[in-house]
C-alpha positions as CSV (number, residue, x, y, z in Angstrom):
1,M,20.2,19.4,12.4
2,G,18.8,20.0,15.9
3,L,16.0,17.4,15.5
4,R,15.2,14.6,17.9
5,N,16.4,11.2,17.0
6,D,12.8,10.0,16.7
7,S,11.6,12.9,14.5
8,R,9.9,11.7,11.2
9,V,12.3,13.8,9.1
10,K,15.5,12.5,10.8
11,M,14.2,8.9,10.7
12,H,13.3,9.2,7.0
13,L,16.7,10.7,6.1
14,S,18.6,7.9,8.0
15,G,16.3,5.2,6.6
16,S,15.2,4.1,10.1
17,K,11.8,2.5,10.5
18,L,12.0,2.3,14.3
19,T,13.6,4.1,17.1
20,L,16.1,2.4,19.4
21,E,13.6,2.5,22.2
22,Q,10.9,0.8,20.0
23,M,13.3,-1.9,19.0
24,L,14.3,-2.5,22.6
25,Y,10.7,-2.8,23.7
26,A,9.9,-5.2,20.9
27,R,13.0,-7.3,21.8
28,M,11.9,-7.4,25.5
29,A,8.4,-8.5,24.5
30,D,9.9,-11.2,22.3
31,E,12.1,-12.5,25.1
32,L,9.3,-12.5,27.6
33,A,7.1,-14.4,25.1
34,F,9.9,-16.9,24.5
35,L,10.5,-17.4,28.2
36,S,6.8,-18.0,28.8
37,W,6.5,-20.3,25.8
38,A,9.6,-22.3,26.8
39,K,7.8,-23.4,30.0
40,T,4.9,-24.9,28.1
41,K,4.5,-28.4,26.6
42,D,4.8,-26.8,23.2
43,G,8.0,-25.2,24.2
44,Q,9.4,-28.5,25.5
45,K,8.6,-30.1,22.1
46,N,9.7,-27.0,20.1
47,R,6.3,-26.4,18.6
48,N,4.2,-23.3,18.0
49,R,7.0,-20.9,18.9
50,P,5.7,-17.3,19.3
51,E,6.3,-15.0,16.3
52,S,8.8,-12.2,16.8
53,I,7.4,-8.8,17.2
54,L,10.7,-7.2,16.3
55,K,11.0,-9.2,13.1
56,A,7.5,-8.2,12.1
57,L,8.2,-4.6,12.7
58,I,11.6,-4.6,10.8
59,S,10.5,-6.8,7.9
60,D,10.1,-5.0,4.6
61,K,6.4,-5.5,3.9
62,S,5.3,-4.4,0.5
63,D,2.1,-2.5,0.6
64,D,-0.1,-0.4,-1.7
65,T,1.2,2.9,-0.4
66,V,1.9,5.4,-3.1
67,S,3.7,8.6,-2.7
68,F,4.1,11.6,-5.1
69,L,6.8,14.1,-5.5
70,T,4.6,16.8,-7.0
71,T,1.0,17.8,-6.8
72,E,0.7,17.3,-10.5
73,D,1.6,13.7,-10.1
74,F,-1.0,13.3,-7.4
75,D,-3.7,15.1,-9.5
76,N,-3.0,12.9,-12.5
77,E,-3.3,9.7,-10.4
78,W,-6.5,11.1,-8.8
79,E,-8.0,11.7,-12.2
80,K,-7.2,8.1,-13.2
81,I,-9.0,6.8,-10.1
82,V,-12.0,9.1,-10.4
83,H,-12.6,8.4,-14.1
84,G,-12.1,4.6,-13.8
85,K,-8.8,4.4,-15.7
86,Y,-7.0,3.0,-12.8
87,D,-5.2,-0.3,-13.6
88,R,-3.7,-1.5,-10.3
């Protein structure tokens, strides 16, 4: 296709949410946080372990984002919102 691996189109087509570089940076941050935490009293007692940044980035969060395939679909939804017929 001639597109960069981190282009929005290529990532969308491949189903990727993150680039390899972003995943590696998140993993490095997680490991650094773990090593720092392991040296604390909480780490020695296995309490308050730091949350994984990589896991948070990869997890499938459901959100209220709506997408439309056509402008007509968008216009119909917009009319519902404007005229108070929105039932979400």
